[in-house]
BAMI-286365 format. One record per residue (C-alpha): x, y, z; residue in one letter; residue number from 1. Coordinates in steps of 0.25 Angstrom, whole numbers. Example, Ala and Ser with C-alpha at 12.3 -4.5 7.8 and 13.67 -1.06 7.14 Angstrom:
BEGIN
<node X="49" Y="-18" Z="31" zamar="A" baza="1"/>
<node X="55" Y="-4" Z="29" zamar="S" baza="2"/>
END
This chain:
BEGIN
<node X="-364" Y="-304" Z="49" zamar="X" baza="1"/>
<node X="-369" Y="-290" Z="46" zamar="X" baza="2"/>
<node X="-362" Y="-279" Z="42" zamar="X" baza="3"/>
<node X="-363" Y="-264" Z="48" zamar="X" baza="4"/>
<node X="-362" Y="-255" Z="35" zamar="X" baza="5"/>
<node X="-362" Y="-243" Z="45" zamar="X" baza="6"/>
<node X="-351" Y="-245" Z="54" zamar="X" baza="7"/>
<node X="-341" Y="-256" Z="54" zamar="X" baza="8"/>
<node X="-343" Y="-272" Z="49" zamar="X" baza="9"/>
<node X="-349" Y="-280" Z="58" zamar="X" baza="10"/>
<node X="-346" Y="-295" Z="62" zamar="X" baza="11"/>
<node X="-357" Y="-303" Z="71" zamar="X" baza="12"/>
<node X="-349" Y="-315" Z="74" zamar="X" baza="13"/>
<node X="-358" Y="-328" Z="74" zamar="X" baza="14"/>
<node X="-352" Y="-342" Z="77" zamar="X" baza="15"/>
<node X="-355" Y="-343" Z="61" zamar="X" baza="16"/>
<node X="-343" Y="-330" Z="60" zamar="X" baza="17"/>
<node X="-333" Y="-335" Z="52" zamar="X" baza="18"/>
<node X="-317" Y="-329" Z="49" zamar="X" baza="19"/>
<node X="-311" Y="-332" Z="37" zamar="X" baza="20"/>
<node X="-295" Y="-327" Z="35" zamar="X" baza="21"/>
<node X="-290" Y="-325" Z="21" zamar="X" baza="22"/>
<node X="-275" Y="-328" Z="20" zamar="X" baza="23"/>
<node X="-266" Y="-319" Z="13" zamar="X" baza="24"/>
<node X="-250" Y="-321" Z="18" zamar="X" baza="25"/>
<node X="-245" Y="-309" Z="25" zamar="X" baza="26"/>
<node X="-258" Y="-301" Z="22" zamar="X" baza="27"/>
<node X="-265" Y="-308" Z="34" zamar="X" baza="28"/>
<node X="-259" Y="-299" Z="42" zamar="X" baza="29"/>
<node X="-272" Y="-292" Z="40" zamar="X" baza="30"/>
<node X="-278" Y="-304" Z="46" zamar="X" baza="31"/>
<node X="-273" Y="-304" Z="59" zamar="X" baza="32"/>
<node X="-275" Y="-290" Z="61" zamar="X" baza="33"/>
<node X="-290" Y="-294" Z="60" zamar="X" baza="34"/>
<node X="-288" Y="-304" Z="69" zamar="X" baza="35"/>
<node X="-279" Y="-300" Z="80" zamar="X" baza="36"/>
<node X="-292" Y="-290" Z="81" zamar="X" baza="37"/>
<node X="-302" Y="-301" Z="81" zamar="X" baza="38"/>
<node X="-292" Y="-307" Z="93" zamar="X" baza="39"/>
<node X="-292" Y="-295" Z="100" zamar="X" baza="40"/>
<node X="-307" Y="-292" Z="100" zamar="X" baza="41"/>
<node X="-310" Y="-308" Z="102" zamar="X" baza="42"/>
<node X="-316" Y="-308" Z="88" zamar="X" baza="43"/>
<node X="-319" Y="-323" Z="84" zamar="X" baza="44"/>
<node X="-325" Y="-330" Z="73" zamar="X" baza="45"/>
<node X="-331" Y="-346" Z="75" zamar="X" baza="46"/>
<node X="-323" Y="-349" Z="61" zamar="X" baza="47"/>
<node X="-310" Y="-344" Z="55" zamar="X" baza="48"/>
<node X="-304" Y="-348" Z="44" zamar="X" baza="49"/>
<node X="-288" Y="-345" Z="38" zamar="X" baza="50"/>
<node X="-283" Y="-346" Z="26" zamar="X" baza="51"/>
<node X="-267" Y="-344" Z="25" zamar="X" baza="52"/>
<node X="-262" Y="-333" Z="33" zamar="X" baza="53"/>
<node X="-277" Y="-333" Z="37" zamar="X" baza="54"/>
<node X="-276" Y="-347" Z="45" zamar="X" baza="55"/>
<node X="-263" Y="-341" Z="51" zamar="X" baza="56"/>
<node X="-268" Y="-331" Z="56" zamar="X" baza="57"/>
<node X="-282" Y="-337" Z="59" zamar="X" baza="58"/>
<node X="-274" Y="-346" Z="70" zamar="X" baza="59"/>
<node X="-269" Y="-335" Z="77" zamar="X" baza="60"/>
<node X="-283" Y="-330" Z="78" zamar="X" baza="61"/>
<node X="-287" Y="-343" Z="84" zamar="X" baza="62"/>
<node X="-277" Y="-345" Z="93" zamar="X" baza="63"/>
<node X="-281" Y="-330" Z="97" zamar="X" baza="64"/>
<node X="-266" Y="-325" Z="95" zamar="X" baza="65"/>
<node X="-267" Y="-311" Z="94" zamar="X" baza="66"/>
<node X="-256" Y="-307" Z="88" zamar="X" baza="67"/>
<node X="-248" Y="-318" Z="82" zamar="X" baza="68"/>
<node X="-253" Y="-318" Z="68" zamar="X" baza="69"/>
<node X="-247" Y="-302" Z="67" zamar="X" baza="70"/>
<node X="-234" Y="-306" Z="75" zamar="X" baza="71"/>
<node X="-232" Y="-318" Z="64" zamar="X" baza="72"/>
<node X="-235" Y="-311" Z="53" zamar="X" baza="73"/>
<node X="-229" Y="-297" Z="55" zamar="X" baza="74"/>
<node X="-220" Y="-297" Z="68" zamar="X" baza="75"/>
<node X="-212" Y="-310" Z="66" zamar="X" baza="76"/>
<node X="-214" Y="-309" Z="51" zamar="X" baza="77"/>
<node X="-203" Y="-297" Z="53" zamar="X" baza="78"/>
<node X="-193" Y="-306" Z="61" zamar="X" baza="79"/>
<node X="-195" Y="-318" Z="53" zamar="X" baza="80"/>
<node X="-196" Y="-315" Z="39" zamar="X" baza="81"/>
<node X="-204" Y="-329" Z="37" zamar="X" baza="82"/>
<node X="-209" Y="-324" Z="22" zamar="X" baza="83"/>
<node X="-201" Y="-323" Z="9" zamar="X" baza="84"/>
<node X="-193" Y="-331" Z="-2" zamar="X" baza="85"/>
<node X="-184" Y="-336" Z="9" zamar="X" baza="86"/>
<node X="-192" Y="-344" Z="14" zamar="X" baza="87"/>
<node X="-198" Y="-348" Z="4" zamar="X" baza="88"/>
<node X="-185" Y="-352" Z="-3" zamar="X" baza="89"/>
<node X="-180" Y="-359" Z="12" zamar="X" baza="90"/>
<node X="-195" Y="-364" Z="16" zamar="X" baza="91"/>
<node X="-202" Y="-365" Z="4" zamar="X" baza="92"/>
<node X="-213" Y="-354" Z="10" zamar="X" baza="93"/>
<node X="-213" Y="-341" Z="9" zamar="X" baza="94"/>
<node X="-215" Y="-340" Z="22" zamar="X" baza="95"/>
<node X="-206" Y="-349" Z="34" zamar="X" baza="96"/>
<node X="-217" Y="-357" Z="37" zamar="X" baza="97"/>
<node X="-209" Y="-365" Z="50" zamar="X" baza="98"/>
<node X="-209" Y="-352" Z="55" zamar="X" baza="99"/>
<node X="-222" Y="-347" Z="54" zamar="X" baza="100"/>
<node X="-229" Y="-361" Z="57" zamar="X" baza="101"/>
<node X="-219" Y="-368" Z="66" zamar="X" baza="102"/>
<node X="-210" Y="-358" Z="72" zamar="X" baza="103"/>
<node X="-221" Y="-349" Z="74" zamar="X" baza="104"/>
<node X="-233" Y="-356" Z="79" zamar="X" baza="105"/>
<node X="-223" Y="-365" Z="88" zamar="X" baza="106"/>
<node X="-213" Y="-353" Z="93" zamar="X" baza="107"/>
<node X="-214" Y="-340" Z="91" zamar="X" baza="108"/>
<node X="-230" Y="-337" Z="92" zamar="X" baza="109"/>
<node X="-233" Y="-350" Z="95" zamar="X" baza="110"/>
<node X="-248" Y="-351" Z="92" zamar="X" baza="111"/>
<node X="-259" Y="-355" Z="103" zamar="X" baza="112"/>
<node X="-264" Y="-369" Z="96" zamar="X" baza="113"/>
<node X="-271" Y="-372" Z="111" zamar="X" baza="114"/>
<node X="-280" Y="-358" Z="109" zamar="X" baza="115"/>
<node X="-283" Y="-362" Z="93" zamar="X" baza="116"/>
<node X="-286" Y="-376" Z="98" zamar="X" baza="117"/>
<node X="-297" Y="-370" Z="109" zamar="X" baza="118"/>
<node X="-302" Y="-360" Z="100" zamar="X" baza="119"/>
<node X="-317" Y="-363" Z="96" zamar="X" baza="120"/>
<node X="-317" Y="-357" Z="83" zamar="X" baza="121"/>
<node X="-314" Y="-362" Z="71" zamar="X" baza="122"/>
<node X="-301" Y="-360" Z="62" zamar="X" baza="123"/>
<node X="-300" Y="-366" Z="48" zamar="X" baza="124"/>
<node X="-286" Y="-364" Z="39" zamar="X" baza="125"/>
<node X="-287" Y="-366" Z="25" zamar="X" baza="126"/>
<node X="-277" Y="-372" Z="16" zamar="X" baza="127"/>
<node X="-278" Y="-377" Z="2" zamar="X" baza="128"/>
<node X="-275" Y="-392" Z="-1" zamar="X" baza="129"/>
<node X="-264" Y="-394" Z="-13" zamar="X" baza="130"/>
<node X="-272" Y="-406" Z="-18" zamar="X" baza="131"/>
<node X="-285" Y="-400" Z="-20" zamar="X" baza="132"/>
<node X="-282" Y="-386" Z="-21" zamar="X" baza="133"/>
<node X="-294" Y="-384" Z="-11" zamar="X" baza="134"/>
<node X="-296" Y="-376" Z="3" zamar="X" baza="135"/>
<node X="-295" Y="-384" Z="14" zamar="X" baza="136"/>
<node X="-298" Y="-379" Z="29" zamar="X" baza="137"/>
<node X="-293" Y="-384" Z="41" zamar="X" baza="138"/>
<node X="-298" Y="-383" Z="55" zamar="X" baza="139"/>
<node X="-287" Y="-388" Z="65" zamar="X" baza="140"/>
<node X="-285" Y="-381" Z="82" zamar="X" baza="141"/>
<node X="-279" Y="-395" Z="87" zamar="X" baza="142"/>
<node X="-266" Y="-399" Z="79" zamar="X" baza="143"/>
<node X="-254" Y="-390" Z="78" zamar="X" baza="144"/>
<node X="-246" Y="-394" Z="68" zamar="X" baza="145"/>
<node X="-259" Y="-398" Z="59" zamar="X" baza="146"/>
<node X="-264" Y="-383" Z="61" zamar="X" baza="147"/>
<node X="-251" Y="-377" Z="56" zamar="X" baza="148"/>
<node X="-250" Y="-388" Z="45" zamar="X" baza="149"/>
<node X="-264" Y="-380" Z="40" zamar="X" baza="150"/>
<node X="-260" Y="-365" Z="42" zamar="X" baza="151"/>
<node X="-247" Y="-369" Z="36" zamar="X" baza="152"/>
<node X="-255" Y="-375" Z="23" zamar="X" baza="153"/>
<node X="-264" Y="-363" Z="23" zamar="X" baza="154"/>
<node X="-253" Y="-353" Z="21" zamar="X" baza="155"/>
<node X="-244" Y="-361" Z="11" zamar="X" baza="156"/>
<node X="-245" Y="-352" Z="-2" zamar="X" baza="157"/>
<node X="-244" Y="-358" Z="-15" zamar="X" baza="158"/>
<node X="-229" Y="-357" Z="-19" zamar="X" baza="159"/>
<node X="-221" Y="-351" Z="-8" zamar="X" baza="160"/>
<node X="-226" Y="-360" Z="1" zamar="X" baza="161"/>
<node X="-223" Y="-376" Z="1" zamar="X" baza="162"/>
<node X="-236" Y="-385" Z="2" zamar="X" baza="163"/>
<node X="-241" Y="-389" Z="17" zamar="X" baza="164"/>
<node X="-248" Y="-400" Z="21" zamar="X" baza="165"/>
<node X="-262" Y="-402" Z="31" zamar="X" baza="166"/>
<node X="-263" Y="-416" Z="35" zamar="X" baza="167"/>
<node X="-255" Y="-421" Z="24" zamar="X" baza="168"/>
<node X="-262" Y="-412" Z="13" zamar="X" baza="169"/>
<node X="-253" Y="-402" Z="4" zamar="X" baza="170"/>
<node X="-259" Y="-388" Z="6" zamar="X" baza="171"/>
<node X="-257" Y="-375" Z="4" zamar="X" baza="172"/>
<node X="-263" Y="-361" Z="6" zamar="X" baza="173"/>
<node X="-276" Y="-360" Z="9" zamar="X" baza="174"/>
<node X="-280" Y="-347" Z="3" zamar="X" baza="175"/>
<node X="-278" Y="-356" Z="-11" zamar="X" baza="176"/>
<node X="-289" Y="-363" Z="-9" zamar="X" baza="177"/>
<node X="-299" Y="-353" Z="0" zamar="X" baza="178"/>
<node X="-293" Y="-340" Z="3" zamar="X" baza="179"/>
<node X="-304" Y="-334" Z="9" zamar="X" baza="180"/>
<node X="-312" Y="-347" Z="15" zamar="X" baza="181"/>
<node X="-325" Y="-338" Z="17" zamar="X" baza="182"/>
<node X="-334" Y="-348" Z="8" zamar="X" baza="183"/>
<node X="-328" Y="-360" Z="18" zamar="X" baza="184"/>
<node X="-333" Y="-352" Z="29" zamar="X" baza="185"/>
<node X="-346" Y="-352" Z="26" zamar="X" baza="186"/>
<node X="-348" Y="-366" Z="22" zamar="X" baza="187"/>
<node X="-344" Y="-367" Z="36" zamar="X" baza="188"/>
<node X="-356" Y="-360" Z="41" zamar="X" baza="189"/>
<node X="-347" Y="-348" Z="45" zamar="X" baza="190"/>
<node X="-355" Y="-337" Z="37" zamar="X" baza="191"/>
<node X="-353" Y="-324" Z="46" zamar="X" baza="192"/>
<node X="-337" Y="-322" Z="41" zamar="X" baza="193"/>
<node X="-327" Y="-311" Z="42" zamar="X" baza="194"/>
<node X="-317" Y="-312" Z="30" zamar="X" baza="195"/>
<node X="-304" Y="-309" Z="32" zamar="X" baza="196"/>
<node X="-295" Y="-304" Z="20" zamar="X" baza="197"/>
<node X="-281" Y="-299" Z="18" zamar="X" baza="198"/>
<node X="-285" Y="-292" Z="5" zamar="X" baza="199"/>
<node X="-294" Y="-279" Z="2" zamar="X" baza="200"/>
<node X="-306" Y="-279" Z="-2" zamar="X" baza="201"/>
<node X="-309" Y="-281" Z="-17" zamar="X" baza="202"/>
<node X="-294" Y="-290" Z="-18" zamar="X" baza="203"/>
<node X="-294" Y="-300" Z="-29" zamar="X" baza="204"/>
<node X="-284" Y="-308" Z="-34" zamar="X" baza="205"/>
<node X="-282" Y="-310" Z="-51" zamar="X" baza="206"/>
<node X="-294" Y="-317" Z="-55" zamar="X" baza="207"/>
<node X="-287" Y="-327" Z="-61" zamar="X" baza="208"/>
<node X="-281" Y="-341" Z="-61" zamar="X" baza="209"/>
<node X="-267" Y="-340" Z="-54" zamar="X" baza="210"/>
<node X="-255" Y="-347" Z="-58" zamar="X" baza="211"/>
<node X="-250" Y="-358" Z="-55" zamar="X" baza="212"/>
<node X="-236" Y="-363" Z="-60" zamar="X" baza="213"/>
<node X="-235" Y="-375" Z="-66" zamar="X" baza="214"/>
<node X="-226" Y="-381" Z="-58" zamar="X" baza="215"/>
<node X="-233" Y="-376" Z="-43" zamar="X" baza="216"/>
<node X="-240" Y="-389" Z="-36" zamar="X" baza="217"/>
<node X="-241" Y="-397" Z="-48" zamar="X" baza="218"/>
<node X="-244" Y="-410" Z="-36" zamar="X" baza="219"/>
<node X="-258" Y="-400" Z="-33" zamar="X" baza="220"/>
<node X="-265" Y="-398" Z="-45" zamar="X" baza="221"/>
<node X="-278" Y="-393" Z="-37" zamar="X" baza="222"/>
<node X="-268" Y="-384" Z="-29" zamar="X" baza="223"/>
<node X="-264" Y="-378" Z="-42" zamar="X" baza="224"/>
<node X="-279" Y="-376" Z="-47" zamar="X" baza="225"/>
<node X="-283" Y="-369" Z="-32" zamar="X" baza="226"/>
<node X="-270" Y="-359" Z="-34" zamar="X" baza="227"/>
<node X="-273" Y="-355" Z="-50" zamar="X" baza="228"/>
<node X="-289" Y="-353" Z="-45" zamar="X" baza="229"/>
<node X="-284" Y="-346" Z="-31" zamar="X" baza="230"/>
<node X="-287" Y="-330" Z="-37" zamar="X" baza="231"/>
<node X="-302" Y="-334" Z="-40" zamar="X" baza="232"/>
<node X="-306" Y="-341" Z="-28" zamar="X" baza="233"/>
<node X="-300" Y="-328" Z="-20" zamar="X" baza="234"/>
<node X="-309" Y="-320" Z="-29" zamar="X" baza="235"/>
<node X="-319" Y="-328" Z="-27" zamar="X" baza="236"/>
<node X="-320" Y="-327" Z="-13" zamar="X" baza="237"/>
<node X="-317" Y="-313" Z="-12" zamar="X" baza="238"/>
<node X="-328" Y="-311" Z="-19" zamar="X" baza="239"/>
<node X="-337" Y="-319" Z="-9" zamar="X" baza="240"/>
<node X="-332" Y="-312" Z="4" zamar="X" baza="241"/>
<node X="-333" Y="-298" Z="-2" zamar="X" baza="242"/>
<node X="-348" Y="-302" Z="-7" zamar="X" baza="243"/>
<node X="-352" Y="-309" Z="5" zamar="X" baza="244"/>
<node X="-345" Y="-296" Z="12" zamar="X" baza="245"/>
<node X="-355" Y="-286" Z="5" zamar="X" baza="246"/>
<node X="-366" Y="-294" Z="8" zamar="X" baza="247"/>
<node X="-361" Y="-292" Z="24" zamar="X" baza="248"/>
<node X="-360" Y="-307" Z="25" zamar="X" baza="249"/>
<node X="-347" Y="-306" Z="31" zamar="X" baza="250"/>
<node X="-335" Y="-296" Z="35" zamar="X" baza="251"/>
<node X="-323" Y="-296" Z="27" zamar="X" baza="252"/>
<node X="-309" Y="-289" Z="35" zamar="X" baza="253"/>
<node X="-299" Y="-285" Z="25" zamar="X" baza="254"/>
<node X="-289" Y="-275" Z="22" zamar="X" baza="255"/>
<node X="-296" Y="-261" Z="17" zamar="X" baza="256"/>
<node X="-283" Y="-260" Z="6" zamar="X" baza="257"/>
<node X="-276" Y="-268" Z="-2" zamar="X" baza="258"/>
<node X="-266" Y="-272" Z="7" zamar="X" baza="259"/>
<node X="-251" Y="-270" Z="4" zamar="X" baza="260"/>
<node X="-243" Y="-283" Z="11" zamar="X" baza="261"/>
<node X="-241" Y="-295" Z="1" zamar="X" baza="262"/>
<node X="-243" Y="-310" Z="5" zamar="X" baza="263"/>
<node X="-229" Y="-310" Z="11" zamar="X" baza="264"/>
<node X="-227" Y="-297" Z="15" zamar="X" baza="265"/>
<node X="-216" Y="-294" Z="25" zamar="X" baza="266"/>
<node X="-216" Y="-281" Z="27" zamar="X" baza="267"/>
<node X="-222" Y="-280" Z="43" zamar="X" baza="268"/>
<node X="-227" Y="-266" Z="42" zamar="X" baza="269"/>
<node X="-237" Y="-268" Z="30" zamar="X" baza="270"/>
<node X="-240" Y="-280" Z="38" zamar="X" baza="271"/>
<node X="-244" Y="-274" Z="49" zamar="X" baza="272"/>
<node X="-251" Y="-264" Z="44" zamar="X" baza="273"/>
<node X="-259" Y="-275" Z="37" zamar="X" baza="274"/>
<node X="-261" Y="-282" Z="52" zamar="X" baza="275"/>
<node X="-267" Y="-270" Z="56" zamar="X" baza="276"/>
<node X="-276" Y="-267" Z="47" zamar="X" baza="277"/>
<node X="-282" Y="-280" Z="48" zamar="X" baza="278"/>
<node X="-284" Y="-277" Z="63" zamar="X" baza="279"/>
<node X="-291" Y="-264" Z="62" zamar="X" baza="280"/>
<node X="-299" Y="-271" Z="49" zamar="X" baza="281"/>
<node X="-305" Y="-281" Z="62" zamar="X" baza="282"/>
<node X="-308" Y="-269" Z="70" zamar="X" baza="283"/>
<node X="-317" Y="-263" Z="60" zamar="X" baza="284"/>
<node X="-329" Y="-274" Z="59" zamar="X" baza="285"/>
<node X="-336" Y="-274" Z="72" zamar="X" baza="286"/>
<node X="-338" Y="-290" Z="79" zamar="X" baza="287"/>
<node X="-350" Y="-294" Z="84" zamar="X" baza="288"/>
<node X="-352" Y="-306" Z="92" zamar="X" baza="289"/>
END
């Protein structure tokens, strides 16, 4: 990967190119814009890995369903209002998972499982095991039920989502164990990477252990510890991204300013603005194959 410091950043896409998609809840509409630009311009990567919202949006990218992420995250949000404490009280998840992971892919905006099964590029989704507190990386193209199990687990935020299960193992949000799986991609041999973040440059979480209520996840001490350490892990990962970016070893696509979109944002105007920023940010980079 070579950066052109005079004009645009340049990404040379090779068989060692990876695409890393951070999560961030509804901030993931920024990623939707990036991926729609990629699909409009036939920009593909040998390997893609997505976390939480990044896993959801990555699935639509792998099935080549341009606009599907925007439609589900913005257009259908206004119609179905599937986020909120009403959902948490009624269904145990702050988002209506029945709607998002069953009605949407099966009926409302059918997912193209056949296209995904035939795509040649690799795609992994990240979850965190409640038993070990460690990130798990799943690659599944052929079993629709297992695909949904994995992406649902990757998106199951602590405290406001029920524990999900993959192959019988209890799982939660992939961002707990590996928010930005750049190091994982590099261990697989993908050292020519584009990282899509959903926070502006310089953002850091509070550099201290997170408080975990005594009643939370008592059966899973490793998960409790992983949640406690999440902020420090995230900050170390961001520092690595910025270090490699400064050395010209990867390209980062991120919002330019602190964003006004919350993780559980319901203002569709704000969401549309962030989607459009993602599309424009991806367009500022030159891609060479």
